[in-house]
C-alpha positions in Angstrom: 0.0 0.0 0.0 2.8 2.4 0.8 4.4 2.0 -2.6 1.3 3.4 -4.5 1.5 6.6 -2.4 5.2 7.0 -2.4 5.2 9.9 -4.8 2.6 11.8 -2.7 4.4 11.3 0.6 7.8 12.8 -0.2 9.1 14.3 3.0 6.0 16.0 4.5 6.8 19.0 6.7 6.1 19.0 10.4 3.2 21.3 9.8 1.7 18.9 7.3 2.2 16.0 9.7 0.5 18.0 12.4 -2.5 18.9 10.3 -2.9 15.3 9.0 -2.8 14.1 12.6 -5.4 16.6 13.7 -7.7 15.5 10.9 -7.7 12.0 12.4 -7.8 12.9 16.1 -10.3 15.8 16.0 -12.4 13.9 13.5 -13.1 11.4 16.4 -14.4 14.2 18.6 -16.0 16.5 15.9 -17.4 13.9 13.5 -16.8 14.5 9.9 -16.8 18.4 10.1 -13.1 18.8 11.1 -11.7 16.5 8.4 -14.0 18.2 5.9 -12.7 21.7 6.8 -9.1 20.5 6.7 -9.6 18.8 3.4 -11.3 21.9 1.8 -8.6 24.3 3.0 -5.6 22.1 2.2 -6.7 20.0 -0.8 -4.8 22.1 -3.3 -1.8 23.0 -1.1 -0.6 19.7 0.3 -1.2 16.2 -1.2 -0.2 14.7 2.1 -2.7 16.5 4.2 -5.3 16.2 1.5 -5.0 12.4 1.5 -5.1 12.0 5.2 -8.0 14.4 5.6 -9.9 12.7 2.8 -9.4 9.3 4.4 -10.5 10.6 7.8 -13.6 12.3 6.2 -14.6 9.0 4.5 -14.1 7.1 7.7 -16.2 9.4 9.8 -19.0 9.6 7.2 -19.0 5.8 7.2 -19.1 5.7 11.0 -22.1 8.1 11.0 -23.9 5.6 8.8 -23.0 2.7 11.1 -24.1 4.6 14.1 -27.4 5.4 12.4 -28.0 1.7 11.7 -27.2 1.0 15.4 -29.7 3.6 16.5 -32.4 2.0 14.3 -31.6 -1.4 15.9 -31.7 -0.2 19.5 -35.2 -1.8 19.9 -33.7 -5.2 19.1 -30.9 -4.5 21.6 -28.4 -5.3 18.9 -27.8 -1.5 18.6 -26.3 -1.3 22.0 -23.6 -3.9 21.1 -23.1 -2.0 17.8 -22.5 1.3 19.6 -20.0 -0.3 21.9 -18.2 -2.1 19.1 -18.1 0.9 16.7 -17.2 3.3 19.4 -14.2 1.2 20.5 -13.2 0.4 16.9 -13.4 4.1 15.9 -11.2 5.2 18.9 -8.6 2.5 18.2 -8.2 3.1 14.4 -8.3 6.9 14.8 -5.3 6.6 17.2 -3.5 4.3 14.8 -4.2 6.7 11.9 -3.0 9.6 13.9 0.3 7.8 14.7 0.8 6.9 11.1 0.1 10.5 10.0 2.6 11.8 12.6 5.2 9.3 11.3 4.7 10.6 7.7 3.1 7.3 6.5 -0.2 6.6 4.6 -3.1 4.9 6.3 -6.3 3.3 5.1 -9.1 2.8 7.6 -10.6 -0.7 7.6 -14.3 -1.1 7.0 -14.5 2.3 5.4 -16.6 3.3 2.4 -14.7 5.6 0.2 -17.2 8.3 -0.9 -14.5 10.8 -1.8 -11.8 9.5 -4.0 
């Protein structure tokens, strides 16, 4: 996976790494709005930040869909397990993505629907 993005990820600056990391971390707390803002502001300036923000945006839109399905299934009590699973899953993979972004490496979220390519 890293080889296909090797041209994009040529020595990102510390500011780019920080913004990419913020897209993942703040996306966990602010849903898809923070990655969307970072993506819209930096999409033409930094391919590194753009890719990470786009990936975080896709992931948090996907999580919103999963949470909505969990909400619909609360009557069956399956939704409670879904909220617990997806909440824990979202926290763990957001931390992994933030660490990868800080290290200057690409990251693809698992179980993510890629709406924005």
